[in-house]
DOTI-797104 format. One record per atom (N, C-alpha, C, O): residue number from 1; residue in three letters; atom name; x negated, z, y. Coordinates in Angstrom, 1 decimal. Last residue first. Layout:
% residues N
+------+------+------+--------+--------+--------+
: resi : resn : name :     xx :     zz :     yy :
+------+------+------+--------+--------+--------+
:  NUM :  ALA :   CA :      X :      Z :      Y :
...
+------+------+------+--------+--------+--------+
END
This chain:
% residues 84
+------+------+------+--------+--------+--------+
: resi : resn : name :     xx :     zz :     yy :
+------+------+------+--------+--------+--------+
:   84 :  UNK :    N :    4.3 :   10.7 :    9.0 :
:   84 :  UNK :   CA :    4.8 :   12.1 :    8.8 :
:   84 :  UNK :    C :    5.8 :   12.5 :    9.8 :
:   84 :  UNK :    O :    6.3 :   13.7 :    9.8 :
:   83 :  UNK :    N :    3.1 :    8.4 :    9.4 :
:   83 :  UNK :   CA :    4.4 :    8.4 :    9.0 :
:   83 :  UNK :    C :    5.1 :    9.8 :    8.8 :
:   83 :  UNK :    O :    6.3 :    9.9 :    8.4 :
:   82 :  UNK :    N :    0.5 :    9.3 :   10.3 :
:   82 :  UNK :   CA :    1.4 :    8.4 :   11.2 :
:   82 :  UNK :    C :    2.8 :    8.3 :   10.7 :
:   82 :  UNK :    O :    3.7 :    8.3 :   11.6 :
:   81 :  UNK :    N :   -0.4 :   10.7 :    8.1 :
:   81 :  UNK :   CA :   -0.4 :   11.3 :    9.4 :
:   81 :  UNK :    C :    0.6 :   10.5 :   10.4 :
:   81 :  UNK :    O :    1.3 :   11.0 :   11.2 :
:   80 :  UNK :    N :   -0.5 :    8.7 :    6.2 :
:   80 :  UNK :   CA :    0.3 :    9.8 :    5.9 :
:   80 :  UNK :    C :    0.5 :   10.7 :    7.2 :
:   80 :  UNK :    O :    1.6 :   11.2 :    7.4 :
:   79 :  UNK :    N :   -2.4 :    7.0 :    7.3 :
:   79 :  UNK :   CA :   -1.1 :    6.6 :    7.1 :
:   79 :  UNK :    C :   -0.2 :    7.7 :    6.9 :
:   79 :  UNK :    O :    0.9 :    7.6 :    7.5 :
:   78 :  UNK :    N :   -4.7 :    8.6 :    7.5 :
:   78 :  UNK :   CA :   -4.2 :    8.1 :    8.8 :
:   78 :  UNK :    C :   -2.9 :    7.6 :    8.5 :
:   78 :  UNK :    O :   -2.1 :    7.6 :    9.5 :
:   77 :  UNK :    N :   -5.3 :    9.2 :    4.9 :
:   77 :  UNK :   CA :   -4.8 :   10.3 :    5.8 :
:   77 :  UNK :    C :   -4.1 :    9.9 :    7.1 :
:   77 :  UNK :    O :   -3.1 :   10.4 :    7.6 :
:   76 :  UNK :    N :   -6.4 :    7.1 :    3.7 :
:   76 :  UNK :   CA :   -4.8 :    7.4 :    3.3 :
:   76 :  UNK :    C :   -4.4 :    8.4 :    4.3 :
:   76 :  UNK :    O :   -3.2 :    8.6 :    4.5 :
:   75 :  UNK :    N :   -9.0 :    6.9 :    4.9 :
:   75 :  UNK :   CA :   -7.9 :    5.9 :    5.2 :
:   75 :  UNK :    C :   -6.5 :    6.3 :    4.9 :
:   75 :  UNK :    O :   -5.6 :    6.0 :    5.6 :
:   74 :  UNK :    N :  -10.4 :    9.2 :    2.6 :
:   74 :  UNK :   CA :  -10.6 :    8.3 :    3.7 :
:   74 :  UNK :    C :   -9.4 :    7.2 :    3.7 :
:   74 :  UNK :    O :   -8.9 :    6.8 :    2.6 :
:   73 :  UNK :    N :   -8.5 :   12.2 :    2.0 :
:   73 :  UNK :   CA :   -9.0 :   10.9 :    1.3 :
:   73 :  UNK :    C :   -9.2 :   10.0 :    2.7 :
:   73 :  UNK :    O :   -8.4 :   10.0 :    3.6 :
:   72 :  UNK :    N :   -8.8 :   15.6 :    2.0 :
:   72 :  UNK :   CA :   -8.3 :   14.5 :    2.7 :
:   72 :  UNK :    C :   -9.1 :   13.2 :    2.2 :
:   72 :  UNK :    O :  -10.3 :   13.3 :    2.1 :
:   71 :  UNK :    N :   -7.7 :   17.5 :   -0.7 :
:   71 :  UNK :   CA :   -8.7 :   16.9 :    0.0 :
:   71 :  UNK :    C :   -8.3 :   15.8 :    0.8 :
:   71 :  UNK :    O :   -7.5 :   15.0 :    0.3 :
:   70 :  UNK :    N :   -6.4 :   20.0 :   -2.8 :
:   70 :  UNK :   CA :   -6.2 :   19.0 :   -1.8 :
:   70 :  UNK :    C :   -7.5 :   18.6 :   -1.1 :
:   70 :  UNK :    O :   -8.3 :   19.5 :   -1.0 :
:   69 :  UNK :    N :   -7.7 :   20.3 :   -6.3 :
:   69 :  UNK :   CA :   -6.8 :   20.9 :   -5.1 :
:   69 :  UNK :    C :   -6.9 :   19.6 :   -4.1 :
:   69 :  UNK :    O :   -7.2 :   18.5 :   -4.4 :
:   68 :  UNK :    N :  -10.7 :   18.8 :   -7.1 :
:   68 :  UNK :   CA :   -9.7 :   19.9 :   -7.5 :
:   68 :  UNK :    C :   -9.0 :   20.4 :   -6.1 :
:   68 :  UNK :    O :   -9.7 :   20.6 :   -5.1 :
:   67 :  UNK :    N :  -12.4 :   15.8 :   -8.0 :
:   67 :  UNK :   CA :  -11.6 :   16.6 :   -7.0 :
:   67 :  UNK :    C :  -10.7 :   17.7 :   -7.6 :
:   67 :  UNK :    O :  -10.1 :   17.4 :   -8.6 :
:   66 :  UNK :    N :  -13.8 :   14.2 :   -9.7 :
:   66 :  UNK :   CA :  -14.0 :   15.6 :   -9.7 :
:   66 :  UNK :    C :  -13.3 :   16.5 :   -8.8 :
:   66 :  UNK :    O :  -13.5 :   17.7 :   -8.7 :
:   65 :  UNK :    N :  -12.9 :   11.6 :   -9.0 :
:   65 :  UNK :   CA :  -12.6 :   12.1 :  -10.5 :
:   65 :  UNK :    C :  -12.9 :   13.7 :  -10.4 :
:   65 :  UNK :    O :  -12.1 :   14.4 :  -11.1 :
:   64 :  UNK :    N :  -11.5 :   11.2 :   -5.8 :
:   64 :  UNK :   CA :  -12.7 :   11.3 :   -6.6 :
:   64 :  UNK :    C :  -12.3 :   12.1 :   -8.0 :
:   64 :  UNK :    O :  -11.6 :   13.0 :   -8.0 :
:   63 :  UNK :    N :   -8.6 :    9.2 :   -5.5 :
:   63 :  UNK :   CA :   -9.2 :   10.5 :   -5.2 :
:   63 :  UNK :    C :  -10.5 :   10.5 :   -6.2 :
:   63 :  UNK :    O :  -10.5 :    9.9 :   -7.3 :
:   62 :  UNK :    N :   -8.6 :    5.9 :   -4.2 :
:   62 :  UNK :   CA :   -8.3 :    6.8 :   -5.2 :
:   62 :  UNK :    C :   -9.0 :    8.1 :   -4.9 :
:   62 :  UNK :    O :   -9.9 :    8.1 :   -4.1 :
:   61 :  UNK :    N :   -7.0 :    3.4 :   -2.7 :
:   61 :  UNK :   CA :   -7.6 :    4.5 :   -2.4 :
:   61 :  UNK :    C :   -7.4 :    5.6 :   -3.4 :
:   61 :  UNK :    O :   -6.4 :    6.1 :   -3.5 :
:   60 :  UNK :    N :   -7.0 :   -0.1 :   -3.3 :
:   60 :  UNK :   CA :   -6.6 :    1.2 :   -3.8 :
:   60 :  UNK :    C :   -7.4 :    2.4 :   -3.5 :
:   60 :  UNK :    O :   -8.5 :    2.4 :   -4.1 :
:   59 :  UNK :    N :   -6.6 :   -2.6 :   -1.3 :
:   59 :  UNK :   CA :   -7.6 :   -1.7 :   -1.6 :
:   59 :  UNK :    C :   -6.9 :   -0.4 :   -2.1 :
:   59 :  UNK :    O :   -6.3 :    0.3 :   -1.3 :
:   58 :  UNK :    N :   -5.3 :   -5.9 :   -1.6 :
:   58 :  UNK :   CA :   -4.8 :   -4.4 :   -1.7 :
:   58 :  UNK :    C :   -6.0 :   -3.5 :   -2.1 :
:   58 :  UNK :    O :   -6.3 :   -3.7 :   -3.3 :
:   57 :  UNK :    N :   -5.3 :   -8.7 :    0.1 :
:   57 :  UNK :   CA :   -6.1 :   -7.8 :   -0.6 :
:   57 :  UNK :    C :   -5.6 :   -6.4 :   -0.5 :
:   57 :  UNK :    O :   -5.5 :   -5.8 :    0.6 :
:   56 :  UNK :    N :   -3.4 :  -11.8 :   -0.1 :
:   56 :  UNK :   CA :   -3.7 :  -10.4 :    0.6 :
:   56 :  UNK :    C :   -4.4 :   -9.5 :   -0.3 :
:   56 :  UNK :    O :   -4.1 :   -9.5 :   -1.5 :
:   55 :  UNK :    N :   -2.2 :  -14.1 :   -0.8 :
:   55 :  UNK :   CA :   -3.6 :  -14.1 :   -0.3 :
:   55 :  UNK :    C :   -3.8 :  -12.9 :    0.6 :
:   55 :  UNK :    O :   -4.4 :  -12.9 :    1.7 :
:   54 :  UNK :    N :    0.2 :  -14.0 :   -2.2 :
:   54 :  UNK :   CA :    0.3 :  -13.8 :   -0.7 :
:   54 :  UNK :    C :   -1.2 :  -13.8 :   -0.1 :
:   54 :  UNK :    O :   -1.4 :  -13.7 :    1.1 :
:   53 :  UNK :    N :   -0.5 :  -14.7 :   -4.8 :
:   53 :  UNK :   CA :    0.7 :  -15.2 :   -4.2 :
:   53 :  UNK :    C :    0.7 :  -15.1 :   -2.6 :
:   53 :  UNK :    O :    1.0 :  -16.0 :   -1.9 :
:   52 :  UNK :    N :   -3.0 :  -13.4 :   -5.4 :
:   52 :  UNK :   CA :   -2.7 :  -14.7 :   -5.9 :
:   52 :  UNK :    C :   -1.6 :  -15.3 :   -5.0 :
:   52 :  UNK :    O :   -1.7 :  -16.4 :   -4.6 :
:   51 :  UNK :    N :   -2.9 :  -10.7 :   -4.3 :
:   51 :  UNK :   CA :   -4.0 :  -11.7 :   -4.1 :
:   51 :  UNK :    C :   -3.6 :  -13.2 :   -4.4 :
:   51 :  UNK :    O :   -4.0 :  -14.0 :   -3.6 :
:   50 :  UNK :    N :   -0.4 :   -9.8 :   -5.3 :
:   50 :  UNK :   CA :   -0.6 :   -9.9 :   -3.7 :
:   50 :  UNK :    C :   -1.8 :  -10.8 :   -3.6 :
:   50 :  UNK :    O :   -1.8 :  -11.6 :   -2.6 :
:   49 :  UNK :    N :   -0.9 :   -9.8 :   -8.0 :
:   49 :  UNK :   CA :    0.1 :  -10.6 :   -7.5 :
:   49 :  UNK :    C :    0.0 :  -10.7 :   -6.0 :
:   49 :  UNK :    O :    0.3 :  -11.8 :   -5.6 :
:   48 :  UNK :    N :   -3.0 :   -8.0 :   -8.3 :
:   48 :  UNK :   CA :   -3.3 :   -9.4 :   -8.5 :
:   48 :  UNK :    C :   -2.2 :  -10.3 :   -8.0 :
:   48 :  UNK :    O :   -2.5 :  -11.4 :   -7.5 :
:   47 :  UNK :    N :   -1.6 :   -5.7 :   -7.4 :
:   47 :  UNK :   CA :   -2.8 :   -6.1 :   -6.7 :
:   47 :  UNK :    C :   -3.2 :   -7.6 :   -7.1 :
:   47 :  UNK :    O :   -3.7 :   -8.3 :   -6.2 :
:   46 :  UNK :    N :    0.4 :   -5.4 :   -9.3 :
:   46 :  UNK :   CA :    0.8 :   -5.7 :   -7.9 :
:   46 :  UNK :    C :   -0.5 :   -6.2 :   -7.1 :
:   46 :  UNK :    O :   -0.4 :   -7.1 :   -6.3 :
:   45 :  UNK :    N :   -0.6 :   -4.6 :  -11.7 :
:   45 :  UNK :   CA :   -0.3 :   -6.1 :  -11.7 :
:   45 :  UNK :    C :   -0.1 :   -6.4 :  -10.1 :
:   45 :  UNK :    O :   -0.4 :   -7.5 :   -9.6 :
:   44 :  UNK :    N :   -2.5 :   -1.7 :  -10.3 :
:   44 :  UNK :   CA :   -1.9 :   -2.6 :  -11.4 :
:   44 :  UNK :    C :   -1.8 :   -4.0 :  -11.2 :
:   44 :  UNK :    O :   -2.6 :   -4.7 :  -10.5 :
:   43 :  UNK :    N :   -1.4 :    0.6 :   -7.9 :
:   43 :  UNK :   CA :   -2.5 :   -0.2 :   -8.8 :
:   43 :  UNK :    C :   -1.8 :   -0.8 :   -9.9 :
:   43 :  UNK :    O :   -0.7 :   -0.5 :  -10.4 :
:   42 :  UNK :    N :    0.3 :    2.2 :   -6.5 :
:   42 :  UNK :   CA :    0.4 :    0.8 :   -6.5 :
:   42 :  UNK :    C :   -0.6 :    0.0 :   -7.1 :
:   42 :  UNK :    O :   -0.7 :   -1.2 :   -7.0 :
:   41 :  UNK :    N :   -0.5 :    4.8 :   -6.9 :
:   41 :  UNK :   CA :    0.7 :    4.4 :   -7.3 :
:   41 :  UNK :    C :    1.1 :    3.0 :   -7.3 :
:   41 :  UNK :    O :    2.0 :    2.6 :   -8.0 :
:   40 :  UNK :    N :   -2.9 :    5.2 :   -5.4 :
:   40 :  UNK :   CA :   -3.0 :    4.8 :   -6.9 :
:   40 :  UNK :    C :   -1.6 :    4.4 :   -7.5 :
:   40 :  UNK :    O :   -1.6 :    3.8 :   -8.6 :
:   39 :  UNK :    N :   -2.3 :    3.8 :   -2.2 :
:   39 :  UNK :   CA :   -2.7 :    4.9 :   -3.1 :
:   39 :  UNK :    C :   -2.6 :    4.4 :   -4.6 :
:   39 :  UNK :    O :   -2.3 :    3.2 :   -4.9 :
:   38 :  UNK :    N :   -3.7 :    1.3 :   -0.1 :
:   38 :  UNK :   CA :   -2.7 :    1.7 :   -1.0 :
:   38 :  UNK :    C :   -3.1 :    3.0 :   -1.8 :
:   38 :  UNK :    O :   -4.3 :    3.1 :   -2.2 :
:   37 :  UNK :    N :   -4.4 :   -0.9 :    2.6 :
:   37 :  UNK :   CA :   -4.7 :    0.3 :    1.9 :
:   37 :  UNK :    C :   -3.4 :    0.8 :    1.1 :
:   37 :  UNK :    O :   -2.3 :    0.8 :    1.5 :
:   36 :  UNK :    N :   -4.8 :   -4.5 :    3.1 :
:   36 :  UNK :   CA :   -3.8 :   -3.3 :    2.9 :
:   36 :  UNK :    C :   -4.3 :   -2.2 :    2.0 :
:   36 :  UNK :    O :   -4.6 :   -2.5 :    0.8 :
:   35 :  UNK :    N :   -5.1 :   -7.3 :    4.6 :
:   35 :  UNK :   CA :   -5.8 :   -6.5 :    4.0 :
:   35 :  UNK :    C :   -5.1 :   -5.0 :    4.1 :
:   35 :  UNK :    O :   -4.9 :   -4.5 :    5.2 :
:   34 :  UNK :    N :   -4.1 :   -9.3 :    6.3 :
:   34 :  UNK :   CA :   -4.3 :   -9.7 :    4.9 :
:   34 :  UNK :    C :   -5.2 :   -8.6 :    4.1 :
:   34 :  UNK :    O :   -5.8 :   -8.9 :    3.0 :
:   33 :  UNK :    N :   -2.7 :  -10.3 :    9.1 :
:   33 :  UNK :   CA :   -2.9 :   -9.0 :    8.4 :
:   33 :  UNK :    C :   -3.0 :   -9.3 :    6.9 :
:   33 :  UNK :    O :   -2.0 :   -9.6 :    6.2 :
:   32 :  UNK :    N :   -2.0 :  -12.7 :   10.3 :
:   32 :  UNK :   CA :   -3.5 :  -12.4 :   10.3 :
:   32 :  UNK :    C :   -3.7 :  -11.0 :    9.5 :
:   32 :  UNK :    O :   -4.9 :  -10.6 :    9.3 :
:   31 :  UNK :    N :    0.8 :  -12.9 :   10.1 :
:   31 :  UNK :   CA :   -0.1 :  -13.9 :    9.4 :
:   31 :  UNK :    C :   -1.6 :  -13.6 :    9.4 :
:   31 :  UNK :    O :   -2.4 :  -14.2 :    8.7 :
:   30 :  UNK :    N :    3.3 :  -11.2 :   10.0 :
:   30 :  UNK :   CA :    1.9 :  -10.8 :   10.5 :
:   30 :  UNK :    C :    0.8 :  -11.7 :    9.6 :
:   30 :  UNK :    O :    0.2 :  -11.3 :    8.7 :
:   29 :  UNK :    N :    5.6 :  -11.7 :    8.7 :
:   29 :  UNK :   CA :    5.7 :  -11.4 :   10.1 :
:   29 :  UNK :    C :    4.3 :  -11.3 :   10.7 :
:   29 :  UNK :    O :    4.2 :  -11.3 :   11.9 :
:   28 :  UNK :    N :    5.0 :  -12.6 :    6.0 :
:   28 :  UNK :   CA :    5.8 :  -13.5 :    6.9 :
:   28 :  UNK :    C :    5.8 :  -13.1 :    8.4 :
:   28 :  UNK :    O :    5.9 :  -14.0 :    9.2 :
:   27 :  UNK :    N :    3.5 :  -10.4 :    5.0 :
:   27 :  UNK :   CA :    3.0 :  -11.8 :    4.9 :
:   27 :  UNK :    C :    3.7 :  -12.7 :    6.0 :
:   27 :  UNK :    O :    3.1 :  -13.5 :    6.7 :
:   26 :  UNK :    N :    5.3 :   -8.4 :    5.3 :
:   26 :  UNK :   CA :    4.1 :   -8.4 :    6.1 :
:   26 :  UNK :    C :    3.4 :   -9.8 :    6.1 :
:   26 :  UNK :    O :    2.9 :  -10.2 :    7.1 :
:   25 :  UNK :    N :    7.2 :   -9.1 :    3.6 :
:   25 :  UNK :   CA :    7.6 :   -8.9 :    5.0 :
:   25 :  UNK :    C :    6.4 :   -9.0 :    5.9 :
:   25 :  UNK :    O :    6.3 :   -9.5 :    6.9 :
:   24 :  UNK :    N :    5.8 :   -9.0 :    1.1 :
:   24 :  UNK :   CA :    6.4 :  -10.2 :    1.6 :
:   24 :  UNK :    C :    6.6 :  -10.1 :    3.0 :
:   24 :  UNK :    O :    6.3 :  -11.1 :    3.7 :
:   23 :  UNK :    N :    5.3 :   -6.2 :    1.2 :
:   23 :  UNK :   CA :    4.1 :   -7.2 :    1.3 :
:   23 :  UNK :    C :    4.7 :   -8.5 :    1.8 :
:   23 :  UNK :    O :    4.1 :   -9.2 :    2.7 :
:   22 :  UNK :    N :    7.9 :   -5.3 :    0.8 :
:   22 :  UNK :   CA :    7.1 :   -4.9 :    2.1 :
:   22 :  UNK :    C :    6.0 :   -5.8 :    2.2 :
:   22 :  UNK :    O :    5.8 :   -6.2 :    3.3 :
:   21 :  UNK :    N :    8.6 :   -6.5 :   -1.7 :
:   21 :  UNK :   CA :    9.3 :   -6.7 :   -0.5 :
:   21 :  UNK :    C :    8.5 :   -6.4 :    0.9 :
:   21 :  UNK :    O :    8.5 :   -7.2 :    1.8 :
:   20 :  UNK :    N :    6.6 :   -5.1 :   -3.2 :
:   20 :  UNK :   CA :    6.5 :   -6.5 :   -3.1 :
:   20 :  UNK :    C :    7.4 :   -7.0 :   -2.1 :
:   20 :  UNK :    O :    7.0 :   -8.0 :   -1.5 :
:   19 :  UNK :    N :    7.1 :   -2.4 :   -3.3 :
:   19 :  UNK :   CA :    6.2 :   -2.9 :   -2.5 :
:   19 :  UNK :    C :    6.1 :   -4.4 :   -2.2 :
:   19 :  UNK :    O :    5.5 :   -4.8 :   -1.2 :
:   18 :  UNK :    N :    8.9 :   -2.0 :   -5.4 :
:   18 :  UNK :   CA :    9.4 :   -2.0 :   -4.0 :
:   18 :  UNK :    C :    8.4 :   -2.6 :   -3.0 :
:   18 :  UNK :    O :    8.8 :   -3.2 :   -2.0 :
:   17 :  UNK :    N :    7.0 :   -1.9 :   -7.5 :
:   17 :  UNK :   CA :    8.1 :   -2.9 :   -7.5 :
:   17 :  UNK :    C :    8.6 :   -3.0 :   -6.1 :
:   17 :  UNK :    O :    8.7 :   -4.2 :   -5.6 :
:   16 :  UNK :    N :    5.4 :    0.3 :   -6.9 :
:   16 :  UNK :   CA :    4.7 :   -1.0 :   -6.9 :
:   16 :  UNK :    C :    5.8 :   -2.2 :   -6.9 :
:   16 :  UNK :    O :    5.6 :   -3.4 :   -6.4 :
:   15 :  UNK :    N :    7.4 :    2.4 :   -7.0 :
:   15 :  UNK :   CA :    6.7 :    2.0 :   -5.7 :
:   15 :  UNK :    C :    6.2 :    0.6 :   -5.8 :
:   15 :  UNK :    O :    6.5 :   -0.1 :   -4.9 :
:   14 :  UNK :    N :   10.5 :    1.6 :   -8.9 :
:   14 :  UNK :   CA :    9.1 :    2.1 :   -8.9 :
:   14 :  UNK :    C :    8.3 :    1.6 :   -7.6 :
:   14 :  UNK :    O :    8.5 :    0.5 :   -7.2 :
:   13 :  UNK :    N :   13.6 :    2.8 :   -8.0 :
:   13 :  UNK :   CA :   12.8 :    1.6 :   -8.0 :
:   13 :  UNK :    C :   11.3 :    2.1 :   -8.0 :
:   13 :  UNK :    O :   10.9 :    2.9 :   -7.1 :
:   12 :  UNK :    N :   15.3 :    4.9 :   -7.9 :
:   12 :  UNK :   CA :   15.0 :    4.5 :   -9.2 :
:   12 :  UNK :    C :   14.0 :    3.2 :   -9.2 :
:   12 :  UNK :    O :   13.7 :    2.6 :  -10.2 :
:   11 :  UNK :    N :   15.8 :    5.3 :   -5.2 :
:   11 :  UNK :   CA :   14.7 :    6.2 :   -5.9 :
:   11 :  UNK :    C :   14.4 :    5.8 :   -7.2 :
:   11 :  UNK :    O :   13.3 :    6.2 :   -7.7 :
:   10 :  UNK :    N :   16.1 :    2.1 :   -3.6 :
:   10 :  UNK :   CA :   16.7 :    3.3 :   -4.3 :
:   10 :  UNK :    C :   15.5 :    4.1 :   -4.9 :
:   10 :  UNK :    O :   14.3 :    3.6 :   -5.0 :
:    9 :  UNK :    N :   14.2 :    1.4 :   -0.6 :
:    9 :  UNK :   CA :   14.5 :    1.0 :   -1.9 :
:    9 :  UNK :    C :   15.2 :    2.3 :   -2.6 :
:    9 :  UNK :    O :   14.8 :    3.4 :   -2.3 :
:    8 :  UNK :    N :   13.2 :   -0.1 :    2.4 :
:    8 :  UNK :   CA :   13.8 :    1.0 :    1.8 :
:    8 :  UNK :    C :   14.4 :    0.6 :    0.4 :
:    8 :  UNK :    O :   15.0 :   -0.5 :    0.3 :
:    7 :  UNK :    N :   10.3 :   -1.3 :    4.2 :
:    7 :  UNK :   CA :   11.3 :   -1.7 :    3.0 :
:    7 :  UNK :    C :   12.0 :   -0.4 :    2.4 :
:    7 :  UNK :    O :   11.2 :    0.4 :    1.9 :
:    6 :  UNK :    N :    9.0 :   -2.3 :    7.1 :
:    6 :  UNK :   CA :    9.6 :   -1.3 :    6.4 :
:    6 :  UNK :    C :   10.4 :   -1.9 :    5.3 :
:    6 :  UNK :    O :   11.1 :   -2.9 :    5.5 :
:    5 :  UNK :    N :    6.1 :   -3.4 :    9.1 :
:    5 :  UNK :   CA :    7.2 :   -3.6 :    8.3 :
:    5 :  UNK :    C :    7.7 :   -2.5 :    7.5 :
:    5 :  UNK :    O :    6.9 :   -1.6 :    7.2 :
:    4 :  UNK :    N :    4.4 :   -2.0 :   10.9 :
:    4 :  UNK :   CA :    4.6 :   -3.5 :   10.9 :
:    4 :  UNK :    C :    5.8 :   -3.9 :   10.2 :
:    4 :  UNK :    O :    6.6 :   -4.6 :   10.8 :
:    3 :  UNK :    N :    3.2 :    0.4 :   12.9 :
:    3 :  UNK :   CA :    4.1 :    0.2 :   11.8 :
:    3 :  UNK :    C :    4.4 :   -1.3 :   12.0 :
:    3 :  UNK :    O :    4.7 :   -1.8 :   13.1 :
:    2 :  UNK :    N :   -0.4 :    0.7 :   13.8 :
:    2 :  UNK :   CA :    1.2 :    0.5 :   14.2 :
:    2 :  UNK :    C :    1.9 :    0.2 :   12.9 :
:    2 :  UNK :    O :    1.3 :   -0.3 :   12.0 :
:    1 :  UNK :    N :   -3.2 :    2.1 :   15.0 :
:    1 :  UNK :   CA :   -2.3 :    1.8 :   13.8 :
:    1 :  UNK :    C :   -0.9 :    1.7 :   14.3 :
:    1 :  UNK :    O :   -0.3 :    2.6 :   15.1 :
+------+------+------+--------+--------+--------+
END
């Protein structure tokens, strides 16, 4: 796994709003990368916008409904480990 693009925003910017810039950067710099894993903070209209505008699929990694406490989630741990 390698870092492809970075977008820095003010703390007042919602994650899903700031993600548009990062996804656009991904679209322009990596034409073959069209599948992105994201946490639940990026769910909503962003998923549809990315599919329609950038032809990019955002897969939302959600925790199981019955989960209590910390648990490693598939795919998400790799991102958190890489950027930690």
